[in-house]
N, C-alpha and C positions, 0 to 999 in steps of 0.2 A: 754787535756787528758780526762776530764770529758765527752766530747762529743764522743770521741772514744769509751770509755767504754759503754756509752749509746747506741751507734750504734751497737757495738758487741752484747750487750744484746738483742737489738731489732731483729737483724738478727738471733741470736741463738733461740730466742723465736718463731719466725716465722717458722724456719726450724724444730725445735724439735716438734712443734705442728703438723706439717705435717707428721712427722714420727708416730704419735699416731693414725692417721686416718686409716680406712680400705683401702686396696689397690684399691677398686673399687670406693671410694669416690673421687669426683672432688672437689678440694679446690679452692675457690675463695677468694682472699685477697683484702680488701678495706682499704686504708690508708686515713683517714679523717682528715682534718685540717681546723680550722677556719682561716679566712684571718688574716694577720698580722696587726700591728698597722696602723691606718689610719691617714691621714694628718689633717683632721678636721671632723666635724659632718655634712657636706653637703651630699646631696643625693648619689653622686658617686665620692668620693674623691680618690686621689692617696694615696700611702703608705707614711707614715712619714719616717724619717731617721731610726728610730728604726724598723719600719716595713720592710724596705729594708734590713737591717742587718738580721732580722729574716728570710726573704725569702732566703738569702744566707745560713744561718744556716740550714734551712730545706733541701736545696739541698745537703749540706754537710752530713747531717744525713741520707739522702736517697741515698747516692752515690752508694751503692751496690745493690740497688733495681732497677730493670729494669721493670717499669710498661708497661703494654700492652696499656693502655689508661689513659688519664688525663681528668678529668672533672672539670669545674668551672662554677659558676653562672655568669651571664652576667656583673657583676660589675668590675670596674677597680681594686679595692683592692683585689678581689679574683683572678683575672687573674695575677696580679703582684706577688701575694704570691707564686704561683706555676710556675712562669715564668722560673726560672733557672733550675728547675727539668725538665720542658718540653723541654727547649733548649738542655740540656745535653743529653736527650734521643731522641732528634729529633722527638718530637711528637707535633702535633697541638692540643691544648686543645679543648675538646668538650664542648660547652656551653649548660648547662641544666637549666631548670626552677625549682628553689627551691620550687615553689608552687605546683609542680606536681611530688613529689618524690616517691609516691607510685607506679606509673606506671614505673618509671625509675628502682626502685628496683626489681619490678616484671620481667622486661626485663632482668636485669643483672642476677638474680637468675635462670631464666629459660633457659639462654644461655648454650649451650653445651661447655664443655671444662673447663680448669683451666685458670685463669687470675689474674692479679694484677692491680688494679686501684688506682690512687691518685685522691682525690676529695677535692676541696677547696670550702668552703661555709661560713656560718654565725653563729653567736652565737645562733640563734634559729634553723636554718636548720640542722646543723651538729648533735646535739643531737637527733633530730627527725629522721634523716637519719640512725643514729646508731640504734635506737630502731626498725626501720623498717627492717634493715638488720639482727638484732638479733632475730626478731620476738617476742620481749618481751620489757617491759619497764625497761630499764637500767637507763635512765636519766629521772627523773621526771620533771626537769626544764631545761630551756635553760642555756647556759653558761653566766656567768656574763659579762656584756658589757665591763669591763676593763680587761678581761682575754683572752689573745691571745696565751697562751702557751700549748694548748692541741694537742696531736696527738693520734688518736684512730686507732688501727689496729684491724680490724675485719676479722676473718677467718670464712667462711661459707662452710660447706660440706653438703652432703645429710643427714647426721646423726646428725650434731651439728653446733652450732655457738658460737664463743668465742670472747672476746674482751680483748685487752691489751691497757690500758690507760696510756700514757706517757706524760711527761712534757718536754718542751724545751724552 
């Protein structure tokens, strides 16, 4: 029940935000998540059991969201975190370089049209990506290494950028 209420809140927030924008604004929505719990501290580990459960929960929470594209860093843990969202939406995740996020954001924001992206990244790259999308410093630090429960929903229009920071 808690997740249903959270999902309803999430969707209501996205749609009500869209209603406050100018009719000429194109709204781009970015759903940013850090990868779920990893199996160990090796360079490229699989998800732990808790991480697999969290990836199912992410898919459940985003059940009513139909992303246009899904992005992931090249690591197993990030790909596995968004796996079920990608499968449900029949999308092949696009692998991006978390070291070159400025160019990626520039390309996204300059693209014509409205779209929704889901992006899976890391404790350091997701806060940095959020700051780039918002065009301001919202996160002064990376996420704590033990914190896997952040969902950032960023809406960007020609006139504004907003963030909704949720926990799951």
